[in-house]
C-alpha positions in Angstrom: -132.8 -250.3 -25.0 -135.3 -249.2 -22.3 -134.8 -245.6 -23.2 -135.4 -246.4 -26.9 -138.7 -248.0 -26.0 -139.8 -245.1 -23.9 -138.9 -242.7 -26.7 -140.9 -244.8 -29.2 -143.8 -244.8 -26.8 -143.7 -241.0 -26.5 -143.6 -240.6 -30.3 -146.6 -243.0 -30.8 -148.6 -241.1 -28.1 -147.8 -237.8 -29.8 -148.8 -239.2 -33.2 -152.0 -240.6 -31.8 -152.8 -237.3 -30.3 -152.3 -235.5 -33.6 -154.4 -238.0 -35.5 -157.1 -237.6 -32.9 -157.0 -233.9 -33.3 -157.2 -234.3 -37.1 -160.2 -236.6 -36.7 -161.9 -234.0 -34.4 -161.4 -231.4 -37.1 -162.9 -233.7 -39.7 -165.8 -234.3 -37.4 -166.4 -230.5 -37.2 -166.3 -230.3 -41.0 -168.9 -233.0 -41.3 -171.1 -231.3 -38.8 -170.8 -228.0 -40.6 -171.7 -229.7 -43.9 -174.8 -231.2 -42.4 -176.1 -228.2 -40.4 -174.8 -224.9 -41.9 -177.8 -222.9 -43.1 -176.0 -221.1 -45.9 -174.8 -224.5 -47.3 -178.3 -225.9 -47.1 -179.7 -222.8 -48.9 -177.1 -223.3 -51.7 -178.0 -227.0 -52.0 -181.8 -226.3 -52.2 -181.1 -223.7 -55.0 -179.4 -226.5 -56.9 -182.4 -228.8 -56.3 -184.7 -226.0 -57.6 -182.5 -225.7 -60.7 -182.9 -229.4 -61.4 -186.7 -229.0 -61.5 -186.4 -226.6 -64.5 -185.4 -229.2 -67.0 -188.7 -231.1 -67.0 -190.5 -227.7 -67.4 -188.7 -226.4 -70.4 -188.4 -229.8 -72.1 -192.1 -230.5 -72.1 -194.5 -229.7 -75.0 -196.7 -226.7 -74.6 -200.0 -227.5 -72.9 -202.7 -228.6 -75.3 -205.5 -226.1 -76.0 -209.1 -227.1 -75.6 -212.0 -225.0 -77.0 -215.8 -225.4 -76.6 -218.3 -223.4 -78.6 -222.1 -223.6 -78.1 -224.3 -222.3 -80.9 -227.0 -220.1 -79.4 -228.7 -220.2 -82.8 -228.0 -223.6 -84.2 -226.6 -223.7 -87.7 -228.8 -225.7 -89.9 -227.2 -228.3 -92.0 -228.5 -231.0 -94.3 -228.2 -233.5 -91.5 -229.6 -231.3 -88.8 -228.6 -228.3 -86.6 -225.1 -227.9 -85.2 -225.4 -227.7 -81.4 -221.8 -227.2 -80.1 -218.2 -227.6 -81.2 -215.4 -229.2 -79.2 -211.8 -228.9 -80.4 -208.3 -229.9 -79.1 -205.0 -228.6 -80.5 -201.4 -229.4 -79.7 -198.5 -227.2 -80.7 -195.1 -228.7 -81.7 -192.0 -226.6 -81.8 -189.4 -227.1 -84.5 -187.4 -230.3 -84.1 -184.7 -230.2 -81.4 -186.0 -226.9 -79.8 -187.2 -228.5 -76.6 -184.1 -230.7 -76.3 -181.8 -227.7 -76.7 -183.8 -225.9 -73.9 -183.7 -228.9 -71.7 -179.9 -229.3 -72.2 -179.4 -225.6 -71.4 -181.4 -226.1 -68.2 -179.4 -229.2 -67.2 -176.1 -227.3 -67.7 -177.4 -224.4 -65.6 -178.3 -226.9 -62.8 -174.7 -228.3 -63.0 -173.4 -224.8 -62.7 -175.6 -224.3 -59.6 -174.1 -227.6 -58.2 -170.6 -226.1 -58.6 -171.8 -223.0 -56.7 -172.9 -225.4 -54.0 -169.5 -227.1 -54.0 -167.8 -223.7 -53.9 -169.9 -222.8 -50.9 -169.0 -226.1 -49.2 -165.2 -225.6 -49.9 -165.5 -222.0 -48.6 -167.3 -223.2 -45.5 -164.7 -225.9 -44.8 -161.9 -223.3 -45.2 -163.7 -221.0 -42.7 -164.2 -223.9 -40.2 -160.5 -224.8 -40.5 -159.4 -221.1 -40.2 -161.6 -220.6 -37.1 -160.3 -223.8 -35.5 -156.7 -222.8 -36.2 -157.4 -219.4 -34.6 -158.9 -221.0 -31.6 -155.9 -223.4 -31.3 -153.5 -220.5 -31.4 -155.5 -218.5 -28.9 -155.7 -221.5 -26.6 -152.0 -222.1 -27.0 -151.2 -218.4 -26.3 -153.2 -218.8 -23.0 -151.2 -221.8 -22.0 -147.9 -220.1 -22.8 -148.9 -216.9 -21.0 -149.8 -219.0 -17.9 -146.5 -220.7 -18.0 -144.7 -217.4 -18.2 -146.7 -216.1 -15.2 -145.6 -219.2 -13.3 -141.9 -218.5 -14.2 -142.2 -214.9 -13.1 -143.9 -216.0 -9.8 -140.9 -218.3 -9.2 -138.5 -215.4 -9.8 -140.7 -213.2 -7.6 -140.3 -215.7 -4.7 -136.5 -215.7 -5.3 -136.4 -211.9 -5.4 -138.4 -211.6 -2.2 -135.9 -213.9 -0.4 -133.0 -211.8 -1.7 -134.7 -208.5 -0.8 -135.3 -209.8 2.8 -131.6 -210.9 2.9 -130.7 -207.4 1.7 -128.9 -208.8 -1.3 -130.8 -207.0 -4.0 -133.0 -203.9 -4.2 -136.8 -204.1 -3.8 -137.0 -202.7 -7.3 -136.4 -206.3 -8.6 -139.6 -207.5 -6.9 -141.6 -204.5 -8.1 -140.4 -205.0 -11.7 -141.5 -208.7 -11.6 -144.9 -207.7 -10.2 -145.4 -205.2 -13.1 -144.5 -207.9 -15.6 -147.0 -210.3 -14.0 -149.7 -207.7 -14.0 -149.2 -207.1 -17.7 -149.3 -210.8 -18.5 -152.4 -211.3 -16.3 -154.1 -208.5 -18.3 -153.1 -210.2 -21.6 -154.4 -213.5 -20.2 -157.8 -212.0 -19.4 -158.0 -210.7 -23.0 -157.1 -214.1 -24.4 -159.8 -215.8 -22.4 -162.4 -213.2 -23.6 -161.2 -213.7 -27.2 -161.5 -217.5 -26.8 -165.2 -217.1 -25.9 -165.9 -215.0 -29.0 -164.0 -217.4 -31.3 -166.0 -220.4 -29.9 -169.3 -218.6 -30.4 -168.3 -217.9 -34.1 -167.1 -221.5 -34.5 -170.4 -222.9 -33.2 -172.4 -220.6 -35.5 -170.5 -222.0 -38.5 -171.6 -225.4 -37.3 -175.1 -224.0 -36.6 -174.9 -225.5 -33.1 -176.8 -224.0 -30.3 -175.0 -226.1 -27.6 -171.7 -224.9 -26.4 -169.2 -227.6 -27.5 -166.0 -228.6 -25.6 -163.5 -228.0 -28.4 -160.4 -230.1 -28.2 -156.9 -229.2 -29.4 -153.6 -231.1 -29.7 -150.6 -230.2 -27.6 -148.8 -229.2 -30.8 -150.2 -228.6 -34.2 -149.3 -231.1 -36.9 -146.7 -230.0 -39.4 -148.0 -231.4 -42.8 -146.8 -229.7 -46.0 -148.4 -229.2 -49.4 -147.9 -232.4 -51.4 -147.9 -230.6 -54.8 -145.5 -228.4 -56.7 -146.5 -224.8 -57.4 -147.2 -225.6 -61.1 -149.3 -228.6 -60.1 -151.4 -226.4 -57.8 -151.9 -223.8 -60.5 -153.0 -226.5 -63.0 -155.5 -227.9 -60.4 -156.9 -224.4 -59.9 -157.5 -224.1 -63.6 -159.1 -227.5 -63.9 -161.0 -228.0 -60.6 -161.7 -224.6 -59.0 -165.5 -224.6 -58.5 -165.9 -220.9 -59.5 -164.2 -221.6 -62.9 -166.1 -224.8 -63.4 -169.4 -222.9 -62.7 -168.4 -220.3 -65.4 -167.6 -223.1 -67.9 -171.0 -224.8 -67.3 -172.8 -221.5 -67.6 -171.1 -221.0 -71.0 -172.1 -224.5 -72.0 -175.7 -223.7 -71.1 -175.5 -220.6 -73.3 -174.4 -222.7 -76.2 -177.6 -224.7 -75.9 -179.5 -221.5 -75.5 -178.0 -220.3 -78.8 -179.2 -223.5 -80.5 -182.7 -223.0 -79.0 -182.8 -219.4 -80.2 -181.9 -220.4 -83.7 -184.6 -223.2 -83.7 -187.2 -220.7 -82.4 -186.8 -218.9 -85.7 -188.0 -222.0 -87.5 -191.7 -222.8 -88.1 -193.7 -224.6 -85.5 -196.6 -227.0 -86.1 -200.0 -227.8 -84.6 -202.2 -230.9 -84.8 -205.8 -230.9 -83.7 -209.2 -232.5 -83.8 -212.7 -231.0 -84.0 -215.9 -232.6 -82.8 -219.2 -231.1 -83.8 -222.5 -232.3 -82.3 -225.5 -232.3 -84.7 -229.1 -232.5 -83.3 -232.4 -233.7 -84.9 -233.5 -232.0 -88.0 -236.9 -230.7 -89.0 -237.9 -234.1 -90.2 -237.3 -235.5 -86.7 -234.3 -237.4 -88.0 -231.3 -237.8 -85.8 -228.3 -236.1 -87.3 -224.8 -237.5 -87.5 -222.0 -236.0 -85.5 -219.1 -234.7 -87.5 -215.4 -235.3 -86.6 -212.6 -233.5 -88.5 -209.1 -235.1 -88.1 -206.4 -234.2 -88.4 -206.4 -230.4 -88.2 -202.9 -229.1 -89.1 -201.6 -225.7 -88.4 -198.3 -223.9 -89.2 -196.8 -220.9 -87.3 -194.4 -218.9 -89.6 -191.9 -216.6 -87.9 -192.0 -213.7 -90.2 -190.4 -211.1 -88.0 -186.8 -212.3 -88.4 -185.1 -209.4 -86.5 -186.5 -210.7 -83.3 -185.0 -214.1 -83.7 -181.7 -212.7 -85.0 -181.5 -210.5 -81.9 -182.2 -213.5 -79.6 -179.2 -215.4 -81.2 -176.9 -212.3 -81.0 -177.9 -211.7 -77.4 -176.6 -215.2 -76.5 -173.4 -214.7 -78.5 -172.7 -211.6 -76.5 -173.3 -213.4 -73.3 -170.9 -216.2 -74.3 -168.2 -213.7 -75.1 -168.8 -212.1 -71.7 -168.4 -215.5 -70.0 -165.0 -215.9 -71.8 -163.8 -212.6 -70.4 -165.3 -213.4 -67.0 -163.3 -216.7 -66.9 -160.1 -214.9 -67.8 -160.7 -212.3 -65.2 -161.6 -214.9 -62.5 -158.5 -216.9 -63.4 -156.3 -213.8 -63.0 -157.8 -213.0 -59.6 -157.4 -216.6 -58.4 -153.8 -216.8 -59.5 -153.0 -213.5 -57.8 -154.7 -214.8 -54.6 -152.8 -218.1 -54.9 -149.5 -216.3 -55.3 -150.1 -214.4 -52.1 -151.2 -217.6 -50.3 -148.1 -219.4 -51.6 -146.0 -216.6 -50.2 -147.7 -216.9 -46.8 -147.1 -220.7 -46.8 -143.4 -220.3 -47.6 -143.1 -217.5 -45.1 -144.7 -219.6 -42.4 -142.3 -222.5 -43.1 -139.3 -220.1 -42.7 -140.7 -218.7 -39.5 -141.2 -222.1 -38.0 -137.5 -222.9 -38.5 -136.4 -219.4 -37.4 -138.5 -219.2 -34.2 -137.7 -222.8 -33.3 -134.0 -222.0 -33.3 -134.6 -218.7 -31.5 -136.7 -220.3 -28.8 -134.0 -223.0 -28.2 -131.3 -220.3 -27.9 -133.5 -218.2 -25.6 -134.2 -221.2 -23.3 -130.5 -221.9 -23.0 -129.8 -218.2 -22.3 -132.6 -218.1 -19.7 -131.1 -221.1 -17.8 -127.7 -219.4 -17.6 -129.2 -216.1 -16.5 -131.2 -217.9 -13.8 -128.0 -219.4 -12.4 -126.2 -216.1 -12.4 -129.0 -214.4 -10.6 -129.5 -217.2 -8.1 -125.8 -217.3 -7.1 -124.4 -214.0 -8.1 -127.4 -211.6 -8.0 -126.5 -210.4 -11.6 -128.3 -209.6 -14.8 -131.8 -209.2 -13.4 -132.8 -206.8 -16.1 -131.5 -209.2 -18.7 -133.7 -211.9 -17.2 -136.8 -209.8 -17.7 -135.8 -209.0 -21.3 -135.1 -212.7 -21.9 -138.4 -213.7 -20.4 -140.2 -211.4 -22.8 -138.2 -213.0 -25.7 -139.2 -216.4 -24.5 -142.8 -215.4 -24.5 -142.5 -213.7 -27.9 -140.7 -216.7 -29.6 -143.1 -219.2 -28.1 -146.1 -217.2 -29.5 -144.4 -216.6 -32.8 -143.6 -220.3 -33.2 -147.2 -221.3 -32.6 -148.5 -218.5 -34.9 -146.2 -219.7 -37.7 -147.6 -223.2 -37.3 -151.2 -222.0 -37.5 -150.4 -219.7 -40.4 -148.8 -222.5 -42.3 -151.8 -224.8 -41.9 -154.3 -222.0 -42.6 -152.4 -221.2 -45.8 -152.5 -224.9 -46.8 -156.2 -225.0 -46.1 -156.8 -221.9 -48.3 -154.7 -223.3 -51.1 -156.7 -226.5 -51.0 -159.9 -224.4 -51.2 -158.6 -222.6 -54.3 -157.9 -226.1 -55.8 -161.5 -227.1 -55.2 -160.8 -229.6 -52.5 
């Protein structure tokens, strides 16, 4: 009963460590979303696109005109001194609304570009964090193997002094240790580079203490392959952006057709009349309303405007098909990487277990019978290899899941 409680306690502690690591990664994602300059630039472009709708949906600015008569025009009521007029143009019904709707759809497309940049940033943050985890784990595993070799070195020195084995055993271990120490130095240098790259993604000048779990979590994709493909078709931000751009073009086509219709103008004139020859005060004249009509006679221009948009809509259709093909090809490769990582986790988990058992047997044989020293060195290399390959498979699996989620627009 006591052993069961201890086991449950260990499981709960391991689970809490994994959840803490996942929370830390979520914190890094939030920090990147708040501070990454590329993401801020994309969001401000979206805000700028929102400001276009009020511009294109507004009426043209009214026109004011003032005319002063240098030589007043004499009328029956007196001389005309100056003329003041105001005119407002009105496009054909629905033209401004179509332009405004087109601008709104373009702003929505820009928002999908922002969401695409955010998903891409999150995937980069995760990929960098997984690389740092693996590099950190490789450093720990290498240190453990150096400690194992140092233990064998001490044993070999005792046996050499007792004239039980050749001094070559000691020299071979020292060479192995030197190789591992060189690899360890490279891993530590690489970790510094990875941490700098990671902090730049977060746009953080301060060097953060980045934490990692003892063992990476082993979550799987919760969707079938067909469900993932459907999600890519429906929710991928690149495809959504293309759809919204096409929707904007549909409104632009409406606006282009309406621009080929007449537009109207309404205005008012005010004429100031001074005193006449008989010293009589004249009466000012106001003309209202003044109505104007703009007739689009050159039809080829407007037909060309509509045809231009139709070609752009067709281009968007082909662009979406091409983007879908590219995304599905990328997904197939990512799905292959995901399945391969799962297989490698099972394989190297079994291989590592067998190698550890073999190593214990070889240790016993060497300690008591001075046998199989070369096999010990070979098995130590395999232990190192399988340990590293197992951790690499774990990180590759989570990196593949993160990339698939990015393709799904998550």
